[in-house]
NUTORMAR-97652 format. One record per residue (C-alpha): residue in one letter; x, y, z. Coordinates in nm, 2 decimals, decimal comma, always signed. Layout:
REM residues N
@resn a x X y Y z Z
...
***
This chain:
REM residues 105
@resn x x +8,16 y +6,44 z +11,92
@resn x x +8,43 y +6,18 z +12,01
@resn x x +8,28 y +5,84 z +11,88
@resn x x +8,35 y +5,62 z +12,21
@resn x x +8,11 y +5,35 z +12,04
@resn x x +8,29 y +5,13 z +11,81
@resn x x +8,18 y +4,84 z +11,60
@resn x x +8,08 y +4,50 z +11,74
@resn x x +7,99 y +4,67 z +12,07
@resn x x +7,69 y +4,63 z +12,22
@resn x x +7,47 y +4,93 z +12,26
@resn x x +7,14 y +5,03 z +12,43
@resn x x +6,93 y +5,29 z +12,26
@resn x x +6,83 y +5,59 z +12,56
@resn x x +6,56 y +5,77 z +12,34
@resn x x +6,34 y +5,75 z +12,03
@resn x x +6,09 y +5,51 z +11,91
@resn x x +6,36 y +5,18 z +11,97
@resn x x +6,41 y +5,31 z +12,36
@resn x x +6,56 y +5,01 z +12,58
@resn x x +6,67 y +4,78 z +12,27
@resn x x +6,99 y +4,65 z +12,27
@resn x x +7,21 y +4,55 z +11,95
@resn x x +7,51 y +4,50 z +11,81
@resn x x +7,70 y +4,79 z +11,63
@resn x x +7,78 y +4,73 z +11,24
@resn x x +7,90 y +5,06 z +11,16
@resn x x +8,01 y +5,41 z +11,33
@resn x x +8,02 y +5,73 z +11,08
@resn x x +8,21 y +5,96 z +11,32
@resn x x +8,22 y +6,24 z +11,10
@resn x x +7,83 y +6,26 z +11,09
@resn x x +7,77 y +6,16 z +11,44
@resn x x +7,59 y +5,83 z +11,33
@resn x x +7,58 y +5,47 z +11,38
@resn x x +7,42 y +5,18 z +11,23
@resn x x +7,29 y +4,90 z +11,48
@resn x x +7,18 y +4,57 z +11,39
@resn x x +6,78 y +4,53 z +11,45
@resn x x +6,73 y +4,87 z +11,53
@resn x x +6,58 y +5,19 z +11,35
@resn x x +6,42 y +4,99 z +11,05
@resn x x +6,28 y +5,18 z +10,78
@resn x x +6,08 y +5,07 z +10,46
@resn x x +6,22 y +5,13 z +10,11
@resn x x +6,03 y +5,08 z +9,79
@resn x x +6,29 y +4,95 z +9,59
@resn x x +6,24 y +4,89 z +9,18
@resn x x +6,36 y +4,58 z +9,00
@resn x x +6,65 y +4,68 z +8,81
@resn x x +6,74 y +4,35 z +8,65
@resn x x +6,54 y +4,09 z +8,48
@resn x x +6,51 y +3,82 z +8,74
@resn x x +6,57 y +4,07 z +9,03
@resn x x +6,23 y +4,15 z +9,25
@resn x x +6,14 y +4,47 z +9,35
@resn x x +5,91 y +4,58 z +9,63
@resn x x +5,91 y +4,68 z +9,99
@resn x x +6,17 y +4,62 z +10,18
@resn x x +6,31 y +4,68 z +10,54
@resn x x +6,63 y +4,75 z +10,63
@resn x x +6,81 y +4,91 z +10,91
@resn x x +6,86 y +5,29 z +10,94
@resn x x +7,17 y +5,53 z +11,08
@resn x x +7,07 y +5,71 z +11,42
@resn x x +7,25 y +5,94 z +11,61
@resn x x +7,54 y +5,85 z +11,81
@resn x x +7,45 y +6,06 z +12,11
@resn x x +7,10 y +5,83 z +12,12
@resn x x +7,28 y +5,50 z +12,22
@resn x x +7,51 y +5,42 z +12,48
@resn x x +7,77 y +5,13 z +12,53
@resn x x +7,70 y +4,83 z +12,76
@resn x x +7,97 y +4,74 z +13,00
@resn x x +8,08 y +4,35 z +12,91
@resn x x +8,19 y +4,33 z +13,30
@resn x x +7,86 y +4,52 z +13,47
@resn x x +7,58 y +4,46 z +13,21
@resn x x +7,48 y +4,82 z +13,27
@resn x x +7,46 y +5,11 z +12,99
@resn x x +7,79 y +5,32 z +13,11
@resn x x +7,98 y +5,60 z +12,98
@resn x x +8,33 y +5,50 z +12,85
@resn x x +8,66 y +5,66 z +12,94
@resn x x +9,03 y +5,62 z +12,81
@resn x x +9,32 y +5,51 z +13,04
@resn x x +9,69 y +5,47 z +12,95
@resn x x +9,77 y +5,10 z +13,00
@resn x x +10,17 y +5,16 z +12,99
@resn x x +10,40 y +5,45 z +12,98
@resn x x +10,31 y +5,56 z +12,65
@resn x x +10,19 y +5,22 z +12,51
@resn x x +9,85 y +5,18 z +12,47
@resn x x +9,50 y +5,33 z +12,53
@resn x x +9,21 y +5,10 z +12,65
@resn x x +8,87 y +5,20 z +12,68
@resn x x +8,71 y +5,17 z +13,07
@resn x x +8,39 y +5,16 z +13,22
@resn x x +8,31 y +5,47 z +13,45
@resn x x +8,08 y +5,26 z +13,68
@resn x x +8,27 y +4,94 z +13,74
@resn x x +8,64 y +5,06 z +13,61
@resn x x +8,65 y +4,74 z +13,39
@resn x x +8,83 y +4,72 z +13,06
@resn x x +8,59 y +4,69 z +12,77
***
């Protein structure tokens, strides 16, 4: 699957326990079709203290979610949308375009 989502994009979660929540993309892993979104998909990890002075305990952190479960939010129309690519100049540069309002990302 082509990763239409990039780092620092605002995305909305379309399914799962965090459905409807928005967040900023921290990391995209296209080979595994995973994405890490700030404030979404928290998991609890039981961490053992490794060094003296370092505290162990239960910590909450973000977990990766499937790329298919998120959809980018358009900057112009503020709606979740699909993303297409458009050639700006002859053979020069590709740009991402919102499918609904045809504005550049």
